[in-house]
PAZAPA-4460 file (N, C-alpha, C; in steps of 0.05 Angstrom, whole numbers, plus 32768, in hexadecimal, padded with zeros to 4 digits):
% residues 179
    n_x    n_y    n_z   ca_x   ca_y   ca_z    c_x    c_y    c_z   seq   type   mol
   7ED1   7F94   81E4   7EB5   7F9B   81DE   7EB0   7F8E   81C2     1      M     A
   7E98   7F84   81BF   7E90   7F76   81A7   7E73   7F83   819E     2      F     A
   7E72   7F8B   8185   7E59   7F98   817B   7E4D   7F87   8165     3      Q     A
   7E33   7F8A   8163   7E25   7F7E   814E   7E16   7F95   8140     4      I     A
   7E18   7F99   8126   7E0C   7FAD   8115   7DFC   7FA3   80FF     5      A     A
   7DE8   7FB0   80F6   7DD9   7FAB   80DD   7DD5   7FC5   80CF     6      R     A
   7DDF   7FC6   80B7   7DDB   7FDE   80A7   7DE5   7FF9   80B7     7      S     A
   7DFB   7FF6   80C3   7E09   800C   80D0   7DF9   8014   80EA     8      A     A
   7DE6   8004   80F3   7DD9   800A   810B   7DE2   7FF6   8120     9      S     A
   7DEB   7FFF   8137   7DF3   7FEF   814E   7DDC   7FE0   8159    10      L     A
   7DDE   7FC7   815A   7DC8   7FB5   8166   7DCE   7FAD   8182    11      L     A
   7DE6   7FA7   8187   7DED   7F9D   81A1   7E0C   7F9C   81A8    12      R     A
   7E13   7FA6   81C1   7E2E   7FA5   81CB   7E31   7F8D   81DB    13      N     A
   7E47   7F80   81DB   7E4D   7F6C   81EE   7E67   7F72   81FB    14      F     A
   7E69   7F75   8214   7E82   7F7B   8223   7E8E   7F5E   822B    15      K     A
   7EA8   7F5D   8228   7EB6   7F44   8230   7EAC   7F2B   8221    16      N     A
   7EA2   7F2E   820A   7E98   7F17   81FA   7EAD   7F0B   81EB    17      A     A
   7EAC   7EF2   81E6   7EBF   7EE2   81D4   7EB6   7EE5   81B9    18      N     A
   7EC5   7EF3   81A9   7EBE   7EFC   818C   7EB7   7EE3   817C    19      V     A
   7EC5   7ECC   817F   7EBF   7EB5   8170   7EA5   7EA8   8176    20      L     A
   7E9F   7EA7   8191   7E86   7E9C   819B   7E6E   7EAA   8191    21      N     A
   7E71   7EC7   8194   7E5A   7ED6   8188   7E56   7ED3   816B    22      V     A
   7E6C   7ED2   815C   7E6B   7ECF   8140   7E5F   7EB4   8139    23      A     A
   7E67   7EA1   8145   7E5D   7E86   813F   7E3D   7E85   8145    24      K     A
   7E35   7E93   815B   7E1A   7E92   8165   7E09   7EA0   8150    25      R     A
   7E13   7EB5   8143   7E02   7EC6   8130   7E06   7EBB   8113    26      F     A
   7E19   7EAB   8110   7E1F   7EA3   80F3   7E06   7E96   80E4    27      A     A
   7DF7   7E84   80F1   7DE1   7E79   80E3   7DCB   7E8E   80DC    28      P     A
   7DC7   7EA2   80EF   7DB4   7EB6   80E8   7DBC   7EC6   80D1    29      Y     A
   7DD6   7ECB   80D1   7DDF   7EDC   80BB   7DDB   7ECD   80A1    30      Q     A
   7DE1   7EB4   80A0   7DDD   7EA4   8086   7DC1   7EA3   807F    31      A     A
   7DAC   7EA0   8091   7D91   7EA0   808B   7D89   7EBB   8082    32      I     A
   7D92   7ECF   808F   7D89   7EEA   8088   7D94   7EF1   806B    33      A     A
   7DAB   7EE9   8064   7DB6   7EEE   8049   7DA8   7EDF   8035    34      L     A
   7DA6   7EC3   8039   7D9D   7EB2   8024   7D7F   7EB3   8021    35      N     A
   7D70   7EB0   8038   7D52   7EAF   8035   7D43   7EC8   8034    36      S     A
   7D4B   7EDA   8046   7D38   7EF0   8049   7D45   7F0B   803C    37      F     A
   7D5C   7F08   8030   7D6B   7F1F   8023   7D6C   7F37   8036    38      N     A
   7D72   7F34   804F   7D77   7F49   8063   7D92   7F50   8064    39      L     A
   7D98   7F6A   806F   7DB4   7F73   8071   7DC6   7F61   8081    40      P     A
   7DDE   7F5F   8079   7DF2   7F51   8086   7DFA   7F5D   80A1    41      K     A
   7DFE   7F4B   80B4   7E09   7F54   80CF   7E28   7F58   80CD    42      Y     A
   7E31   7F6D   80DB   7E4E   7F73   80DA   7E58   7F6F   80F7    43      N     A
   7E6D   7F62   80F9   7E78   7F5E   8114   7E92   7F6E   8117    44      F     A
   7E95   7F7B   812D   7EAB   7F8C   8133   7EB6   7F89   814F    45      S     A
   7ECF   7F88   8154   7ED9   7F86   8170   7EE1   7FA2   817A    46      S     A
   7EDE   7FB8   816C   7EE6   7FD1   8174   7ECC   7FE4   8177    47      A     A
   7ECC   7FF2   818B   7EB7   8005   818E   7EB6   801B   817B    48      A     A
   7E9F   8023   8171   7E9E   8038   815B   7EA9   8052   8163    49      E     A
   7EA4   805B   817C   7EAC   8077   8183   7EC9   8077   818D    50      D     A
   7ED8   8061   8191   7EF2   8062   819C   7F03   8054   8185    51      K     A
   7F1C   8061   8181   7F2F   8056   816D   7F40   8040   817E    52      E     A
   7F47   802B   8170   7F56   8016   817E   7F71   8020   8188    53      P     A
   7F79   8015   819E   7F91   801C   81A9   7FA9   8013   8197    54      E     A
   7FBE   8021   8195   7FD3   801A   8184   7FEE   8026   818F    55      S     A
   8002   8016   818B   801E   801F   8195   8024   8035   8183    56      H     A
   8035   8049   818F   803D   8061   817E   804C   8059   8164    57      D     A
   805A   8042   8165   8069   803A   814C   8056   8032   8135    58      D     A
   803D   802D   813B   802B   8027   8127   8017   803C   8120    59      F     A
   8017   8051   812E   8004   8066   8128   800E   8076   8110    60      K     A
   7FFC   8082   8100   8004   8092   80E9   8015   80A8   80F0    61      P     A
   802A   80AE   80E2   803C   80C4   80E7   8033   80DB   80D4    62      K     A
   8033   80F3   80DE   802B   810B   80CE   8045   8110   80BA    63      A     A
   8040   8111   80A2   8055   8117   808F   8057   8133   8089    64      K     A
   806E   813F   8084   8071   815A   807D   806A   815D   8062    65      V     A
   8057   816E   805B   8050   8176   8040   8062   8189   8036    66      Q     A
   8074   8182   8023   8087   8195   8018   807B   81A4   8002    67      L     A
   8084   81BE   8002   807B   81D0   7FEC   8094   81E3   7FE6    68      N     A
   8091   81F4   7FD4   80A6   8204   7FCC   80B0   8218   7FE3    69      D     A
   809E   821D   7FF5   80A4   822E   800C   80B3   8222   8022    70      E     A
   80AE   820A   8027   80B9   81FD   803F   80CE   81E7   8038    71      N     A
   80D1   81DF   801F   80E2   81C9   8019   8100   81CE   8021    72      V     A
   810A   81E6   801C   8125   81EC   8023   812A   81EB   8041    73      Y     A
   8117   81F6   804F   8118   81F4   806E   811A   81D8   8077    74      D     A
   8109   81C6   806B   8109   81AB   8073   8122   819C   806B    75      Q     A
   812E   81A1   8053   8147   8194   804A   815C   819E   805E    76      I     A
   815E   81B7   8064   8172   81C4   8078   816F   81B6   8093    77      D     A
   8156   81B1   809B   8151   81A5   80B6   815C   8188   80B6    78      Q     A
   8157   817A   809F   8161   815E   809D   817F   815E   809E    79      W     A
   818B   816D   808D   81A9   816F   808A   81B7   8178   80A3    80      V     A
   81AD   818C   80B0   81BB   8196   80C6   81B4   8186   80E1    81      K     A
   819D   8179   80E0   8193   816C   80F8   819A   814F   80FB    82      G     A
   81AB   8146   80E7   81B3   8129   80E7   81D2   812A   80E1    83      N     A
   81E1   8116   80EB   81FD   8114   80E6   8201   810A   80CA    84      K     A
   81F1   80F8   80C1   81F3   80EE   80A5   81D8   80ED   8098    85      C     A
   81D7   80F7   8080   81BD   80F8   806F   81C3   80EE   8055    86      V     A
   81B3   80DC   804B   81B4   80D3   802F   819B   80D9   8020    87      L     A
   819C   80EA   800C   8185   80EE   7FFB   818A   80D9   7FE5    88      F     A
   8177   80C9   7FE0   817A   80B2   7FCF   8161   80AB   7FC0    89      M     A
   8164   809B   7FAC   814D   808D   7F9E   8145   8075   7FAB    90      K     A
   812E   8074   7FB9   8126   805D   7FC7   812C   805F   7FE5    91      G     A
   812D   804B   7FF2   8133   8048   800F   814A   8035   8011    92      V     A
   8158   8036   8029   8170   8025   802D   8169   8007   8028    93      P     A
   8150   8000   8032   814A   7FE1   802F   8143   7FDC   8011    94      Q     A
   813C   7FF0   8002   8136   7FEA   7FE6   813D   8002   7FD4    95      M     A
   8157   8005   7FCE   815F   801D   7FBD   8153   8018   7FA2    96      P     A
   814D   8030   7F96   8140   802E   7F7A   8156   8035   7F63    97      Q     A
   816F   8037   7F6A   8183   8039   7F57   819F   802F   7F60    98      C     A
   81AF   8027   7F4F   81C9   801A   7F56   81DA   802E   7F66    99      G     A
   81DB   8046   7F61   81ED   805A   7F6F   81E3   805E   7F8B   100      F     A
   81C9   805F   7F8F   81BF   8061   7FAA   81C5   8048   7FB7   101      S     A
   81C2   8030   7FAC   81CA   8016   7FB9   81E6   8015   7FC1   102      R     A
   81F7   8020   7FB0   8213   801F   7FB5   821A   802F   7FCF   103      F     A
   820F   8048   7FD2   8215   8058   7FE8   8209   804B   8002   104      V     A
   81F1   8040   7FFF   81E5   8030   8018   81FA   801A   801F   105      V     A
   8203   800C   800C   8217   7FF6   8012   8230   8001   8020   106      E     A
   8239   8015   8016   8252   8023   8023   824C   802A   803F   107      V     A
   8236   8037   8044   822C   803D   8060   822B   8025   8073   108      L     A
   8220   8010   8065   821D   7FF6   8075   823A   7FEB   807A   109      K     A
   824C   7FEC   8066   8268   7FE2   8069   8275   7FEF   8081   110      F     A
   8270   8008   8084   827D   8018   809A   826D   8016   80B4   111      Y     A
   8256   8008   80B2   8244   8006   80CA   823A   8021   80D2   112      K     A
   8234   8033   80C0   8226   804B   80C7   8208   8046   80C7   113      V     A
   81FE   8044   80DE   81E3   803D   80E3   81D2   8057   80E9   114      N     A
   81DE   806C   80F1   81D0   8082   80FB   81D1   8098   80E3   115      D     A
   81C0   8091   80CD   81BF   80A2   80B7   81A1   80A5   80B0   116      F     A
   819B   80BD   80A6   817F   80C1   809D   817F   80BF   807F   117      K     A
   816C   80B1   8073   8169   80AE   8057   814F   80BB   804E   118      S     A
   814F   80C9   8039   8137   80D6   802E   8136   80CC   8012   119      I     A
   811D   80C1   800A   8115   80B8   7FF1   810D   80CE   7FDF   120      D     A
   811C   80D8   7FCE   8117   80EF   7FBD   8103   80E9   7FA7   121      I     A
   80FC   80CF   7FA2   80EA   80C7   7F8E   80CC   80CB   7F98   122      L     A
   80C8   80D0   7FB2   80AE   80D1   7FBD   80A2   80EE   7FB8   123      Q     A
   80B3   8101   7FB1   80A8   811E   7FB0   80B8   812D   7F9D   124      D     A
   80AC   8135   7F86   80BA   8142   7F70   80C3   815E   7F79   125      P     A
   80B6   816B   7F8B   80BF   8185   7F96   80D9   8181   7FA4   126      V     A
   80DB   816D   7FB6   80F2   8168   7FC6   8109   815F   7FB1   127      L     A
   8104   814F   7F9D   8118   8146   7F8B   8126   815D   7F7D   128      R     A
   8117   8171   7F76   8124   8189   7F69   8131   819C   7F7C   129      E     A
   8124   819E   7F94   8130   81B0   7FA8   814B   81A6   7FB5   130      A     A
   814F   818D   7FB7   8168   8183   7FC2   817E   8188   7FAE   131      V     A
   8179   8188   7F93   818D   818E   7F80   8194   81AB   7F83   132      K     A
   8181   81BE   7F86   8188   81D9   7F89   8195   81DF   7FA3   133      K     A
   818E   81D4   7FB8   8199   81D6   7FD3   81B5   81D1   7FD5   134      Y     A
   81BD   81BA   7FC7   81D8   81AF   7FC7   81E9   81B8   7FAF   135      S     A
   81DE   81C3   7F9A   81E9   81C9   7F81   81F9   81B1   7F75   136      E     A
   81E9   819B   7F79   81F3   8180   7F70   81DC   8174   7F61   137      W     A
   81E0   816D   7F49   81C9   8163   7F38   81C3   8148   7F38   138      N     A
   81D1   8136   7F46   81CE   811A   7F45   81C6   810F   7F5E   139      T     A
   81BC   80F7   7F5F   81B6   80E8   7F78   81C4   80CD   7F77   140      Y     A
   81CC   80C3   7F8D   81C7   80CC   7FA9   81D9   80E2   7FB1   141      P     A
   81D2   80F0   7FC7   81E1   8104   7FD3   81E7   80FE   7FF0   142      Q     A
   81FF   80FC   7FF9   8207   80F6   8016   8210   8110   8023   143      L     A
   8205   8114   803B   820D   812B   804C   8217   8120   8065   144      Y     A
   822D   8129   806F   8239   8124   8089   823D   813D   8098   145      V     A
   8232   813F   80B0   8233   8156   80C0   822E   8171   80B3   146      N     A
   8218   816F   80A2   820D   8186   8096   821B   818D   807C   147      G     A
   822D   817E   8074   823E   8185   805D   823A   816F   8046   148      K     A
   8236   8177   802D   8233   8166   8017   824E   8156   8014   149      L     A
   824C   813C   8013   8266   812C   800D   8265   8128   7FF0   150      V     A
   824D   8120   7FE4   824B   811D   7FC6   823A   8106   7FC1   151      G     A
   823D   80FD   7FA8   822D   80E5   7F9E   823E   80CC   7F9F   152      G     A
   8233   80B8   7F90   823F   809C   7F92   825C   809C   7F88   153      A     A
   8262   80AD   7F73   827D   80AE   7F69   8290   80B8   7F7E   154      D     A
   828B   80CF   7F8C   829B   80DA   7FA2   829C   80C7   7FB6   155      I     A
   8288   80BD   7FC0   8287   80A8   7FD5   829A   8091   7FD0   156      V     A
   8298   8088   7FB5   82A9   8072   7FAE   82C7   8079   7FAE   157      N     A
   82CD   8091   7FA5   82E8   8099   7FA4   82F2   809D   7FC0   158      D     A
   82E5   80AB   7FD2   82EC   80AC   7FF0   82EF   8092   7FFD   159      M     A
   82DD   8080   7FF7   82DF   8065   8004   82FB   8059   7FFB   160      H     A
   8301   8059   7FE0   8319   804C   7FD6   8330   8059   7FE4   161      K     A
   8331   8073   7FE8   834A   807F   7FF2   834A   8080   8010   162      E     A
   8334   8079   801E   8335   8077   803A   832A   8091   8048   163      G     A
   8325   80A6   803A   831C   80BD   8045   82FF   80BE   8050   164      S     A
   82EE   80AB   8046   82D3   80AA   804C   82D2   809E   8069   165      L     A
   82E3   808A   806F   82E3   807F   808A   82ED   8094   809C   166      K     A
   8301   80A3   8097   8309   80BA   80A8   82F4   80CE   80AD   167      T     A
   82E5   80D6   8098   82CE   80E8   809A   82BB   80DD   80AD   168      L     A
   82B3   80C3   80AB   82A1   80B6   80BC   82A8   80B8   80D9   169      F     A
   82C3   80B0   80DC   82CE   80B0   80F8   82CF   80CC   8105   170      Q     A
   82D8   80E0   80F6   82DA   80FA   8100   82BE   8107   8108   171      E     A
   82A9   80FB   80FE   828D   8106   8102   827E   80F3   8114   172      N     A
   828E   80DF   811F   827F   80CD   8133   826C   80BB   8128   173      G     A
   826D   80B5   810E   825A   80A3   8104   8263   8085   8105   174      L     A
   827C   8081   8108   8288   8066   810D   829D   8068   8123   175      I     A
   82A2   8051   812E   82B8   804E   8142   82D3   8052   8136   176      A     A
   82E7   8058   8145   8303   805F   813B   830E   8047   812F   177      G     A
   8308   802E   8137   8317   8017   812D   8303   8007   811A   178      S     A
   8302   800F   8102   82F2   8004   80EE   8302   7FF2   80DC   179      Q     A
***
């Protein structure tokens, strides 16, 4: 469907019309109208006004949970208990906003832990403070495995060096037995 409108008034619908051909056909009139007669500009649209364009589910807007003092702890609990591995971090894994968060993400990549949920605590001040109270841990990042707090970057580093982090990931099914 192709529509021609002037000043928000629909002038004409064209079904199965080639957009480029119609635009070329009306372009001289638009130039004359704008330059000579000072008439309103024509607007060309390929979408019907009363119908939203079809989109794949991946591209549709997702409803975000509005966190507040009443529901923030339930949401944190749902994330921690509903995922095998959760990382509360500054930024996102593709672009961490601090070196400690980057380090923990790199350790997870090293062990090929792909099935983890990350939450950017910089996006919501209510969440940032609530996670500290939930975990009784005052720094970020915070790594949870199977509903239990592992710790921050320093603990992850120590466990990685001694080999217990690999064991923890294996025991919880986050990595294969032969890493």
